[in-house]
C-alpha positions as CSV (number, residue, x, y, z in Angstrom):
1,X,-47.4,19.7,-45.5
2,X,-46.1,16.2,-43.7
3,X,-48.4,14.9,-40.8
4,X,-45.1,13.8,-39.1
5,X,-42.8,15.9,-39.6
6,X,-45.6,18.9,-38.0
7,X,-46.0,16.5,-35.5
8,X,-42.2,16.5,-34.9
9,X,-42.0,20.1,-34.9
10,X,-45.1,20.8,-31.9
11,X,-42.6,18.0,-30.1
12,X,-39.6,20.0,-30.4
13,X,-41.5,23.5,-29.5
14,X,-43.3,22.7,-27.1
15,X,-39.8,20.8,-25.6
16,X,-37.9,24.9,-25.6
17,X,-41.3,25.8,-23.9
18,X,-40.3,23.7,-21.0
19,X,-37.0,24.2,-20.8
20,X,-38.4,28.9,-20.6
21,X,-41.1,27.9,-17.8
22,X,-38.5,25.5,-16.1
23,X,-35.6,28.7,-16.9
24,X,-37.4,31.6,-15.4
25,X,-39.3,29.0,-12.5
26,X,-35.9,28.1,-11.4
27,X,-33.6,31.2,-12.7
28,X,-35.1,33.9,-13.5
29,X,-32.5,36.3,-12.6
30,X,-29.6,34.4,-12.5
31,X,-29.0,33.4,-15.6
32,X,-26.2,35.7,-17.0
33,X,-24.7,35.2,-14.0
34,X,-24.2,31.7,-14.3
35,X,-21.2,30.0,-15.4
36,X,-21.7,28.1,-18.7
37,X,-20.7,24.7,-17.1
38,X,-23.5,25.4,-14.6
39,X,-25.6,25.7,-17.3
40,X,-25.1,23.3,-19.5
41,X,-25.0,20.5,-16.0
42,X,-29.0,22.2,-15.9
43,X,-29.9,22.0,-19.2
44,X,-29.3,18.5,-19.8
45,X,-30.8,18.0,-16.7
46,X,-33.8,19.5,-17.9
47,X,-33.9,17.0,-21.1
48,X,-33.1,14.1,-18.9
49,X,-36.1,15.3,-17.2
50,X,-38.2,15.6,-20.3
51,X,-37.2,12.1,-21.9
52,X,-37.7,10.3,-18.9
53,X,-41.2,11.6,-19.1
54,X,-41.9,12.2,-22.4
55,X,-45.3,10.2,-21.3
56,X,-46.0,13.4,-20.1
57,X,-45.1,15.8,-21.7
58,X,-46.5,14.9,-25.7
59,X,-48.9,18.1,-26.8
60,X,-52.4,17.5,-27.9
61,X,-53.3,16.9,-31.6
62,X,-51.9,19.8,-33.9
63,X,-55.6,21.6,-35.4
64,X,-54.3,23.8,-38.8
65,X,-56.7,26.1,-38.1
66,X,-54.7,28.3,-36.8
67,X,-51.3,29.1,-37.3
68,X,-49.2,31.9,-37.2
69,X,-45.4,33.0,-37.9
70,X,-42.7,33.7,-35.7
71,X,-40.6,35.8,-36.6
72,X,-39.4,38.0,-33.6
73,X,-38.1,36.4,-30.6
74,X,-36.4,38.1,-27.7
75,X,-33.5,39.1,-26.8
76,X,-33.0,37.8,-23.6
77,X,-34.8,34.2,-24.8
78,X,-32.0,31.4,-26.2
79,X,-33.2,31.1,-30.4
80,X,-35.3,28.3,-31.4
81,X,-33.6,28.2,-35.5
82,X,-36.7,26.1,-37.1
83,X,-36.3,26.3,-41.4
84,X,-38.0,28.8,-43.5
85,X,-40.4,26.3,-45.3
86,X,-42.0,25.0,-41.2
87,X,-42.5,28.4,-40.0
88,X,-45.9,29.2,-41.5
89,X,-47.3,25.3,-39.9
90,X,-46.8,26.4,-36.5
91,X,-49.8,26.2,-34.5
92,X,-51.0,29.8,-33.1
93,X,-51.5,28.2,-29.6
94,X,-50.2,25.9,-27.7
95,X,-50.6,24.7,-24.4
96,X,-48.5,25.8,-21.0
97,X,-46.5,23.5,-18.9
98,X,-48.7,23.0,-16.0
99,X,-51.2,21.8,-18.4
100,X,-49.8,19.5,-20.2
101,X,-48.3,17.2,-16.3
102,X,-52.2,17.5,-15.3
103,X,-53.9,15.2,-17.6
104,X,-53.5,11.5,-17.6
105,X,-51.2,10.3,-21.1
106,X,-53.9,7.2,-21.8
107,X,-56.7,8.8,-21.1
108,X,-57.2,12.0,-22.0
109,X,-59.6,13.5,-19.6
110,X,-58.5,12.0,-16.6
111,X,-56.5,14.3,-14.3
112,X,-53.2,12.7,-12.8
113,X,-54.4,12.5,-9.0
114,X,-52.4,9.6,-7.0
115,X,-49.2,8.4,-7.6
116,X,-48.3,4.6,-8.3
117,X,-46.0,4.3,-5.5
118,X,-45.2,0.7,-7.3
119,X,-43.7,2.0,-11.0
120,X,-43.5,5.5,-9.4
121,X,-45.4,7.7,-11.2
122,X,-48.2,9.6,-11.4
123,X,-51.9,8.0,-12.6
124,X,-54.9,9.3,-12.9
125,X,-58.4,7.0,-11.6
126,X,-58.5,4.6,-14.6
127,X,-55.1,4.4,-14.8
128,X,-56.0,2.6,-11.5
129,X,-58.4,-0.6,-12.8
130,X,-56.0,-0.9,-16.2
131,X,-52.3,-0.8,-16.3
132,X,-51.6,-0.1,-13.0
133,X,-54.0,-2.4,-11.2
134,X,-53.0,-4.8,-8.3
135,X,-50.5,-1.8,-8.0
136,X,-49.9,0.5,-4.7
137,X,-50.9,3.8,-5.3
138,X,-51.7,6.5,-3.3
139,X,-53.0,10.3,-3.7
140,X,-50.9,12.6,-4.8
141,X,-51.1,15.4,-2.3
142,X,-50.3,12.5,0.4
143,X,-47.2,11.8,-1.2
144,X,-46.0,15.0,-1.7
145,X,-44.1,15.6,1.0
146,X,-42.8,12.5,1.5
147,X,-40.7,12.3,-2.2
148,X,-39.8,16.2,-0.9
149,X,-38.5,14.5,1.8
150,X,-36.8,12.4,-0.7
151,X,-35.8,14.8,-2.8
152,X,-34.1,16.9,-0.2
153,X,-31.9,13.9,0.7
154,X,-31.7,12.8,-3.5
155,X,-30.5,16.6,-3.5
156,X,-28.2,15.8,0.0
157,X,-26.5,12.8,-1.5
158,X,-26.1,15.1,-4.5
159,X,-24.1,17.4,-2.9
160,X,-22.3,15.1,-1.3
161,X,-20.7,13.8,-4.9
162,X,-20.3,17.2,-5.9
163,X,-17.7,17.0,-3.0
164,X,-15.9,14.6,-3.9
165,X,-16.4,15.5,-7.5
166,X,-14.5,18.5,-7.1
167,X,-11.7,16.6,-4.3
168,X,-11.0,14.6,-7.7
169,X,-11.5,17.5,-10.0
170,X,-8.8,19.2,-7.4
171,X,-6.6,16.3,-6.8
172,X,-7.1,15.4,-10.6
173,X,-5.4,19.1,-10.6
174,X,-3.2,18.9,-8.6
175,X,-2.1,16.0,-10.2
176,X,-1.7,17.6,-13.4
177,X,0.2,20.3,-12.1
178,X,2.7,18.0,-9.9
179,X,2.8,15.9,-13.9
180,X,4.3,19.2,-15.4
181,X,6.5,19.6,-12.4
182,X,8.1,16.5,-12.3
183,X,8.8,17.0,-16.0
184,X,10.5,19.7,-15.5
185,X,12.4,18.4,-12.2
186,X,13.2,15.1,-14.9
187,X,14.1,17.2,-17.4
188,X,16.3,19.0,-15.7
189,X,18.0,15.5,-13.9
190,X,18.4,14.3,-17.6
191,X,20.9,16.9,-18.3
192,X,22.5,17.5,-15.7
193,X,23.0,14.2,-15.4
194,X,24.3,13.5,-19.3
195,X,26.5,16.5,-18.7
196,X,28.4,14.8,-16.2
197,X,28.8,12.2,-18.1
198,X,29.7,14.0,-21.1
199,X,32.1,16.2,-19.4
200,X,33.5,13.0,-17.9
201,X,33.9,11.4,-21.2
202,X,35.3,14.8,-22.8
203,X,38.0,14.5,-19.6
204,X,38.5,11.0,-20.2
205,X,39.4,11.8,-23.7
206,X,41.8,15.0,-22.7
207,X,43.7,12.4,-20.9
208,X,44.1,10.1,-23.7
209,X,44.9,12.1,-25.7
210,X,48.0,14.2,-23.7
211,X,48.8,9.8,-22.2
212,X,49.1,8.9,-26.2
213,X,50.8,12.4,-27.5
214,X,53.5,12.4,-24.1
215,X,53.7,7.9,-25.7
216,X,54.3,9.6,-28.7
217,X,56.5,12.4,-28.1
218,X,59.0,9.5,-26.1
219,X,59.3,8.1,-28.6
220,X,59.9,10.6,-31.4
221,X,63.0,11.9,-29.4
222,X,64.7,8.4,-29.1
223,X,63.9,7.2,-32.4
224,X,65.3,11.1,-34.5
225,X,68.4,11.2,-31.6
226,X,68.9,7.0,-33.8
227,X,68.3,9.0,-36.6
228,X,70.8,11.8,-36.2
229,X,73.1,8.9,-35.4
230,X,73.2,6.9,-37.9
231,X,73.1,9.8,-41.2
232,X,76.2,10.8,-39.1
233,X,78.1,7.4,-39.1
234,X,76.8,7.2,-42.3
235,X,78.3,11.0,-43.5
236,X,81.8,9.6,-42.3
237,X,81.6,6.0,-43.5
238,X,80.3,7.8,-46.9
239,X,83.4,10.4,-46.7
240,X,86.4,7.9,-45.9
241,X,84.7,5.6,-48.7
242,X,84.9,8.2,-51.2
243,X,88.8,9.2,-49.8
244,X,89.3,5.8,-50.5
245,X,88.0,5.0,-54.1
246,X,90.0,8.0,-55.3
247,X,93.8,7.2,-53.2
248,X,93.3,3.7,-55.7
249,X,92.6,5.0,-58.9
250,X,95.2,7.4,-58.0
251,X,97.3,7.3,-55.6
252,X,101.1,5.0,-55.2
253,X,102.5,2.6,-52.9
254,X,103.0,5.2,-49.5
255,X,99.7,6.3,-50.1
256,X,97.9,3.7,-50.7
257,X,100.0,1.9,-47.1
258,X,99.5,5.8,-45.3
259,X,95.7,6.0,-46.7
260,X,94.8,2.0,-46.1
261,X,96.6,2.8,-42.3
262,X,93.7,6.1,-42.1
263,X,90.6,4.1,-43.6
264,X,91.2,0.3,-40.5
265,X,91.5,3.1,-37.9
266,X,88.4,5.2,-38.9
267,X,86.6,1.8,-39.8
268,X,87.4,1.2,-36.2
269,X,86.5,4.3,-34.6
270,X,83.5,3.5,-36.6
271,X,82.5,0.3,-35.8
272,X,83.5,0.9,-31.5
273,X,81.0,4.2,-32.3
274,X,78.6,3.1,-34.0
275,X,75.4,0.3,-33.0
276,X,72.9,-1.6,-34.0
277,X,69.6,-0.7,-33.6
278,X,67.4,-3.6,-33.1
279,X,63.3,-3.4,-34.3
280,X,62.3,-6.2,-31.1
281,X,63.7,-3.4,-28.7
282,X,60.8,-0.7,-30.6
283,X,58.0,-0.3,-28.0
284,X,54.3,-0.3,-29.6
285,X,51.0,2.0,-28.4
286,X,48.5,0.7,-28.8
287,X,44.2,2.2,-27.4
288,X,42.8,-0.1,-25.4
289,X,38.9,-0.1,-25.2
290,X,35.6,-2.3,-23.8
291,X,33.6,-3.6,-26.8
292,X,30.4,-3.2,-24.7
293,X,31.3,0.9,-23.1
294,X,29.1,2.4,-25.9
295,X,26.2,0.2,-24.2
296,X,27.4,0.4,-20.4
297,X,27.7,4.4,-21.1
298,X,24.0,4.3,-22.6
299,X,23.0,3.0,-19.5
300,X,24.4,4.9,-17.1
301,X,22.9,7.9,-18.5
302,X,20.0,5.9,-17.1
303,X,16.4,5.3,-18.3
304,X,12.9,6.7,-18.0
305,X,10.9,4.3,-16.0
306,X,6.4,4.5,-16.4
307,X,5.8,3.0,-13.5
308,X,2.4,1.1,-12.7
309,X,3.1,1.1,-8.8
310,X,1.0,3.0,-6.4
311,X,3.3,3.6,-2.9
312,X,-0.8,4.4,-1.8
313,X,-1.9,0.8,-1.5
314,X,2.3,-0.4,-1.1
315,X,2.6,-2.0,2.1
316,X,5.5,-3.3,4.5
317,X,5.1,-6.3,7.0
318,X,7.6,-8.3,9.0
319,X,8.9,-8.2,13.3
320,X,11.8,-6.1,11.7
321,X,9.4,-2.9,11.1
322,X,7.6,-3.5,15.2
323,X,9.9,-5.1,16.6
324,X,14.8,-5.2,16.8
325,X,17.4,-6.5,19.0
326,X,20.6,-4.8,19.1
327,X,23.6,-5.8,16.6
328,X,20.4,-8.2,15.6
329,X,19.8,-7.5,11.7
330,X,16.1,-6.7,11.9
331,X,14.1,-8.1,8.5
332,X,10.8,-6.4,6.7
333,X,9.6,-7.3,3.0
334,X,8.0,-4.2,0.8
335,X,5.7,-5.8,-0.8
336,X,4.9,-3.4,-3.9
337,X,0.8,-2.6,-5.3
338,X,-0.8,-2.0,-8.4
339,X,-3.5,0.9,-9.1
340,X,-5.7,-1.6,-9.1
341,X,-4.9,-2.8,-5.6
342,X,-3.2,-6.0,-7.0
343,X,0.1,-7.4,-6.1
344,X,2.7,-6.9,-8.4
345,X,4.4,-9.4,-10.1
346,X,7.6,-7.4,-11.6
347,X,10.2,-5.1,-10.3
348,X,12.3,-2.5,-11.4
349,X,10.3,-0.1,-8.0
350,X,12.6,2.4,-7.5
351,X,12.9,2.1,-3.0
352,X,14.7,3.5,-0.9
353,X,14.6,2.8,3.1
354,X,15.6,5.0,5.9
355,X,16.4,4.2,8.5
356,X,17.1,7.4,11.9
357,X,18.4,6.1,15.0
358,X,17.1,8.1,18.5
359,X,19.6,10.0,17.6
360,X,18.2,10.7,14.4
361,X,21.6,9.6,12.7
362,X,21.4,7.1,9.9
363,X,21.4,3.3,10.1
364,X,22.8,1.6,6.8
365,X,20.6,-1.0,5.0
366,X,20.1,-2.7,2.3
367,X,17.6,-4.0,-0.2
368,X,17.0,-7.1,-2.4
369,X,14.4,-6.7,-5.8
370,X,13.2,-10.3,-5.6
371,X,11.9,-9.7,-8.9
372,X,8.4,-10.7,-8.1
373,X,6.9,-7.6,-6.7
374,X,9.2,-7.5,-3.5
375,X,12.0,-6.3,-2.0
376,X,13.8,-8.0,0.5
377,X,14.8,-5.8,3.4
378,X,17.2,-5.5,6.1
379,X,19.2,-3.3,8.7
380,X,21.4,-4.1,11.8
381,X,20.7,-1.1,14.8
382,X,23.8,-0.6,17.0
383,X,21.5,1.4,19.8
384,X,18.4,0.6,22.0
385,X,15.2,2.9,21.9
386,X,13.0,3.4,19.2
387,X,14.5,4.0,15.4
388,X,12.7,5.6,12.4
389,X,11.6,3.6,9.3
390,X,10.5,5.4,6.2
391,X,9.6,3.3,3.2
392,X,9.2,5.2,-0.2
393,X,8.6,4.1,-3.3
394,X,9.5,6.4,-6.3
395,X,10.5,9.1,-3.6
396,X,6.9,8.3,-2.4
397,X,5.6,8.0,1.0
398,X,4.4,4.2,1.2
399,X,0.7,2.9,3.0
400,X,2.0,3.5,6.8
401,X,5.4,5.3,6.1
402,X,7.0,6.0,8.8
403,X,7.3,2.7,11.0
404,X,8.2,2.5,14.8
405,X,10.6,-0.3,15.4
406,X,11.0,-0.9,19.5
407,X,15.0,-2.1,19.4
408,X,16.2,-3.8,22.4
409,X,19.0,-5.5,23.5
410,X,18.1,-9.4,23.6
411,X,15.4,-11.2,26.8
412,X,17.7,-13.0,28.9
413,X,15.0,-15.4,30.5
414,X,17.0,-17.2,33.0
415,X,17.1,-13.9,34.8
416,X,13.6,-13.5,35.6
417,X,12.7,-15.2,38.6
418,X,9.9,-12.6,39.7
419,X,7.4,-9.9,38.6
420,X,8.6,-7.1,37.4
421,X,4.8,-5.6,37.8
422,X,2.2,-6.9,39.4
423,X,-1.6,-4.7,38.1
424,X,-4.8,-5.2,39.4
425,X,-7.3,-7.8,42.0
426,X,-10.7,-8.6,42.9
427,X,-12.4,-6.4,42.5
428,X,-15.3,-4.4,40.5
429,X,-13.7,-1.1,40.6
430,X,-11.3,0.7,37.5
431,X,-7.6,-0.9,38.7
432,X,-9.6,-4.3,39.6
433,X,-10.4,-7.3,38.0
434,X,-12.7,-10.1,38.0
435,X,-11.0,-13.5,35.9
436,X,-9.1,-11.5,33.0
437,X,-8.9,-13.2,30.8
438,X,-6.8,-11.9,28.3
439,X,-4.3,-8.8,28.1
440,X,-2.7,-7.2,24.5
441,X,0.1,-4.5,24.3
442,X,0.0,-2.0,22.1
443,X,2.5,0.0,20.4
444,X,3.0,2.3,22.4
445,X,3.3,0.0,26.1
446,X,-0.3,0.2,27.0
447,X,-1.5,-2.4,29.0
448,X,-4.6,-4.0,27.4
449,X,-7.1,-6.3,29.7
450,X,-10.3,-8.2,28.6
451,X,-12.3,-8.2,32.6
452,X,-14.7,-10.5,31.5
453,X,-16.9,-11.1,34.6
454,X,-16.9,-7.6,34.8
455,X,-17.6,-7.4,31.5
456,X,-15.1,-4.2,30.1
457,X,-12.0,-4.2,28.5
458,X,-9.7,-2.1,31.5
459,X,-6.1,-0.1,29.2
460,X,-3.2,0.9,31.7
461,X,-0.2,3.0,30.7
462,X,3.5,0.3,31.0
463,X,3.9,1.1,34.2
464,X,0.3,-0.2,35.4
465,X,-1.5,2.6,35.8
466,X,-5.1,2.9,34.9
467,X,-6.3,5.8,32.0
468,X,-9.9,4.4,30.9
469,X,-12.3,1.5,30.1
470,X,-15.3,0.5,28.1
471,X,-18.1,-1.9,27.8
472,X,-21.5,-3.2,30.3
473,X,-23.4,-6.2,29.8
474,X,-25.5,-6.0,27.3
475,X,-25.8,-7.5,23.6
476,X,-26.5,-4.5,21.7
477,X,-23.2,-3.0,19.5
478,X,-20.5,-1.9,21.9
479,X,-22.3,-4.1,25.1
480,X,-19.5,-7.2,26.1
481,X,-20.8,-11.0,27.7
482,X,-17.7,-11.8,28.6
483,X,-14.9,-10.5,26.6
484,X,-12.0,-12.9,27.3
485,X,-9.7,-11.8,24.9
486,X,-8.8,-8.3,23.0
487,X,-6.2,-7.5,20.4
488,X,-4.9,-4.1,19.1
489,X,-4.5,-3.1,14.8
490,X,-2.3,-1.0,13.8
491,X,-4.4,2.1,13.7
492,X,-5.0,1.3,16.9
493,X,-8.3,-0.1,17.0
494,X,-9.6,-2.8,19.2
495,X,-11.0,-5.4,18.3
496,X,-12.7,-8.0,21.7
497,X,-14.0,-11.5,21.2
498,X,-17.2,-10.6,23.2
499,X,-17.9,-15.0,24.1
500,X,-21.1,-14.8,25.5
501,X,-22.7,-12.7,22.8
502,X,-20.8,-15.3,19.9
503,X,-19.4,-13.0,17.7
504,X,-16.1,-10.7,18.0
505,X,-16.5,-6.6,17.9
506,X,-14.6,-3.5,16.8
507,X,-13.7,-0.5,18.4
508,X,-11.8,3.1,18.1
509,X,-9.0,3.8,20.3
510,X,-11.5,5.1,22.3
511,X,-13.7,2.8,22.7
512,X,-16.2,3.4,20.2
513,X,-18.0,1.3,18.5
514,X,-17.2,0.6,15.0
515,X,-18.7,-3.1,13.9
516,X,-19.3,-6.3,14.4
517,X,-19.6,-9.7,13.0
518,X,-20.5,-14.0,14.2
519,X,-23.3,-14.7,15.5
520,X,-24.2,-18.4,17.9
521,X,-24.2,-20.6,15.0
522,X,-22.3,-23.7,13.7
523,X,-21.8,-23.1,10.2
524,X,-18.5,-21.4,8.6
525,X,-18.7,-17.1,10.2
526,X,-20.8,-18.7,13.1
527,X,-19.1,-19.3,16.5
528,X,-19.9,-20.8,19.7
529,X,-18.3,-19.1,22.7
530,X,-15.3,-17.6,21.0
531,X,-12.6,-17.4,22.9
532,X,-9.4,-15.9,21.6
533,X,-8.8,-12.9,18.9
534,X,-5.3,-11.3,17.4
535,X,-3.7,-10.0,14.7
536,X,-2.1,-11.5,10.8
537,X,0.0,-9.5,8.5
538,X,-2.4,-7.7,7.1
539,X,-4.9,-7.2,9.7
540,X,-6.5,-10.2,9.3
541,X,-9.2,-11.2,12.3
542,X,-8.3,-14.5,13.6
543,X,-10.6,-15.8,15.8
544,X,-10.3,-19.1,18.2
545,X,-14.0,-20.6,18.1
546,X,-13.6,-22.4,21.3
547,X,-17.1,-24.5,21.3
548,X,-16.7,-25.7,17.4
549,X,-13.0,-26.5,17.7
550,X,-11.9,-24.1,15.0
551,X,-9.9,-21.6,14.3
552,X,-11.9,-18.6,11.5
553,X,-10.1,-15.4,9.7
554,X,-11.6,-12.3,8.7
555,X,-11.4,-9.7,7.1
556,X,-11.9,-6.3,9.0
557,X,-15.5,-5.9,8.1
558,X,-16.1,-9.1,9.1
559,X,-15.9,-11.5,6.0
560,X,-14.5,-14.6,6.1
561,X,-11.0,-15.7,4.5
562,X,-11.1,-18.7,5.8
563,X,-11.4,-21.1,7.8
564,X,-9.3,-24.0,9.6
565,X,-9.6,-27.8,11.9
566,X,-12.5,-29.2,13.1
567,X,-13.2,-30.9,16.1
568,X,-11.2,-34.2,16.9
569,X,-7.1,-35.6,18.6
570,X,-5.6,-36.0,15.0
571,X,-2.7,-34.0,14.4
572,X,-4.7,-31.4,12.0
573,X,-8.2,-31.8,14.0
574,X,-8.0,-29.7,17.5
575,X,-10.0,-29.4,21.0
576,X,-11.8,-26.6,22.6
577,X,-8.3,-24.0,21.5
578,X,-8.0,-21.3,23.3
579,X,-6.2,-18.6,21.5
580,X,-4.4,-18.4,17.8
581,X,-1.5,-16.0,16.3
582,X,0.3,-15.8,12.3
583,X,3.8,-15.3,11.9
584,X,5.8,-13.9,9.7
585,X,5.4,-16.2,7.1
586,X,1.7,-17.0,7.6
587,X,1.4,-20.2,9.4
588,X,-1.2,-19.8,12.4
589,X,0.0,-21.1,15.7
590,X,-2.8,-22.9,18.0
591,X,-3.5,-23.9,21.3
592,X,-5.3,-26.5,20.6
593,X,-6.1,-27.4,25.0
594,X,-7.5,-30.6,25.0
595,X,-5.1,-32.2,22.6
596,X,-1.8,-30.3,25.3
597,X,-0.3,-29.2,22.0
598,X,0.2,-25.8,19.8
599,X,-1.1,-27.3,16.4
600,X,0.9,-24.5,13.7
601,X,-0.3,-25.1,10.4
602,X,0.9,-22.9,7.2
603,X,-1.4,-20.5,5.4
604,X,-3.0,-22.7,2.4
605,X,-4.2,-24.5,6.8
606,X,-2.7,-27.3,5.7
607,X,-1.3,-29.2,9.2
608,X,2.6,-28.3,9.5
609,X,3.7,-30.0,13.0
610,X,2.7,-29.8,17.0
611,X,4.8,-27.5,19.7
612,X,4.5,-29.7,23.4
613,X,3.1,-32.9,22.5
614,X,3.9,-36.0,24.2
615,X,7.5,-37.0,24.3
616,X,8.5,-40.4,25.7
617,X,4.5,-40.5,27.0
618,X,4.9,-37.2,28.9
619,X,3.0,-33.6,27.2
620,X,5.0,-31.1,27.8
621,X,1.8,-29.2,28.3
622,X,-1.4,-29.0,30.3
623,X,-4.1,-27.4,28.8
624,X,-1.9,-23.9,27.0
625,X,-3.8,-21.2,26.8
626,X,-2.4,-18.4,25.6
627,X,0.4,-17.4,22.9
628,X,2.4,-15.2,21.5
629,X,5.8,-14.4,20.0
630,X,8.8,-12.5,21.5
631,X,10.6,-10.8,19.7
632,X,13.1,-13.0,18.2
633,X,10.1,-15.3,17.2
634,X,10.0,-17.2,20.3
635,X,6.8,-19.5,20.6
636,X,5.7,-18.3,24.7
637,X,3.1,-20.6,25.8
638,X,0.3,-19.9,28.4
639,X,1.3,-23.6,30.4
640,X,-2.3,-23.1,32.0
641,X,-3.0,-26.2,34.6
642,X,1.3,-26.8,35.4
643,X,1.2,-22.7,36.1
644,X,3.6,-22.0,34.1
645,X,4.7,-20.1,31.1
646,X,6.9,-22.3,28.9
647,X,9.2,-20.7,26.0
648,X,9.5,-22.8,22.8
649,X,11.5,-22.3,20.0
650,X,9.8,-22.2,16.7
651,X,10.7,-25.7,16.0
652,X,9.1,-26.9,18.6
653,X,11.9,-26.6,21.4
654,X,11.8,-25.5,24.6
655,X,14.5,-22.8,25.2
656,X,13.3,-21.3,29.3
657,X,10.6,-22.0,31.7
658,X,8.8,-19.9,33.8
659,X,7.3,-21.1,36.8
660,X,8.7,-19.2,40.3
661,X,8.2,-15.2,38.8
662,X,5.2,-16.8,38.2
663,X,4.5,-18.0,41.9
664,X,6.8,-15.9,43.9
665,X,4.0,-14.6,45.3
666,X,2.7,-17.8,47.5
667,X,0.4,-18.2,45.3
668,X,-0.6,-20.3,41.8
669,X,-0.6,-18.8,38.9
670,X,-3.1,-19.9,36.5
671,X,-2.2,-18.2,32.6
672,X,-4.5,-17.7,30.2
673,X,-3.9,-14.9,27.8
674,X,-0.2,-14.0,27.0
675,X,1.5,-10.7,25.4
676,X,5.2,-9.8,24.4
677,X,5.4,-5.4,25.5
678,X,7.7,-3.4,22.0
679,X,10.0,-4.0,25.0
680,X,10.1,-7.6,25.6
681,X,8.8,-8.1,28.7
682,X,5.8,-11.0,28.7
683,X,2.3,-9.5,30.0
684,X,0.3,-12.4,31.6
685,X,-3.4,-13.2,32.8
686,X,-3.4,-14.2,35.9
687,X,-7.0,-14.9,35.9
688,X,-8.0,-17.0,39.2
689,X,-5.6,-14.0,41.0
690,X,-7.4,-11.5,39.1
691,X,-5.1,-10.4,38.4
692,X,-2.0,-8.9,35.6
693,X,1.5,-9.8,36.0
694,X,4.3,-8.2,33.6
695,X,7.8,-10.2,34.0
């Protein structure tokens, strides 16, 4: 027999013995009870192990002196089919698996006593000075427990992946079941809609045929009467003419004179009763139809759309999803995304909007398909209170739906004469402050305060009652070192500007640390005494890097998106900015403190305009700090060293000045952070007076 064939056969027999050995070791009594799919996976793993470690499972040289034929097999073992011509060449004895694993495949007389950690495989003593020279290795027995622990860890990962795979499998099964249900439902819908159209067409056909029959019967009756009239006249004329012809032929003078008189009278009678029929008075009957009616009907039947739009990934943004005024249109934009999480570039999706007022009544909404994968939506509320806005694409809710929209009456700033609420006072106990610098208000109206010199964040209910706090001084995860600002994302997570640790930290709504980013430095992504933090339209984290005179925008995981500004006094430059916010169009409004203005940049980072800059040599702002938008998109600015809050229109014109309301407690106010509540109230951090004021 050919030596190579014998060697291949020998290796195959060894593999089969290895399988049997593994099966006997791990599954002695459970083979018959194990699902086929699990056995297939198990065998696949054995094959992979055998292939990957083939150098450790090679058979020794084949000796031809001892052979025996394999004609019998146990009923409990798998049959290994070999061609008859090879059976007589099978070696009588084969080494056990344990002995194969015990000797080095490269140095036959050496035992595998060591483990090369560099190559991750067993080696012998000779290997340590040849192929694995200068590699890191240890005794097998020393790495046994380490490898066992590693295998346990891998096993845990494997089980986790199994669970995730099982969940994915169940989801696919559910999707298949749902797909069949949807198909049946859509078939019924198509059939029902078609039957309605068919019935409508049939009704229209019957109506047209009835109208046609009625018109024809009316016309036919009229024509038959005319026909009878002319037939009668014709008959009379014919009789008179025949009588006259006879008289002319055979009548005498007297008879002709009498007949002439009679004929003249008859013709006069006929002339008086006969009426000529004018064909111009004949009214034709026509059937008109729209040349495009067939195409219109075809379109009316509808169409089947296979959409790759994923409602779970699609989003909506705009002020109309969080706040609105009675009698004023609330607007937002729905942005469709595909299953690849990329924005759609074409329209045509079925977008439905369900707006409910506080009394659960439906509020009419309008949807405009822009044709680029986005949909403009508007509705006009008529009641105060919380409205619910449900958004669905192809009857599936989008990400974040339903949305809660607080509807209020427009704010009249001329009526603001004093604070409606004051929170805090100097102190370290709960509810007291030491230089509060930043404020935020969540969707429920809770007030969050960056209590700077107490190194904590405090949270109050809308009435100013203390709820909880978190943070203490330090530089470890979750610790704070003079926090200056706070923000809340759409999921309720809390973002804190940790100024003197030169970083930003994210916490859950309960104050549990999530992640951090930043660190001291001048390079992009690093900070020098960052001061303000806010959220963009897609929950981007906007940070004012005060000492670096710039604004940096990040994803929630801390990866940098873009940088705005640099140090200077020109239009697009900044000098120690305090706070920055983003409007619905992606524009960034920055309080450029030392330049005494609010600088506006577009979504690409280009300078657009300045608000509150010098007019006639006089600046409208003096070291502005906090900034926010009210529910009408007015720009609220903390005019710190003028001890007031200024309200600007978006174009930069001044709308209102709030001073008496701030200083009504016989104290000059030093406003820093500012926020607007869902009810439209302005919340101000009056830092030097160690309080928070609600206007």
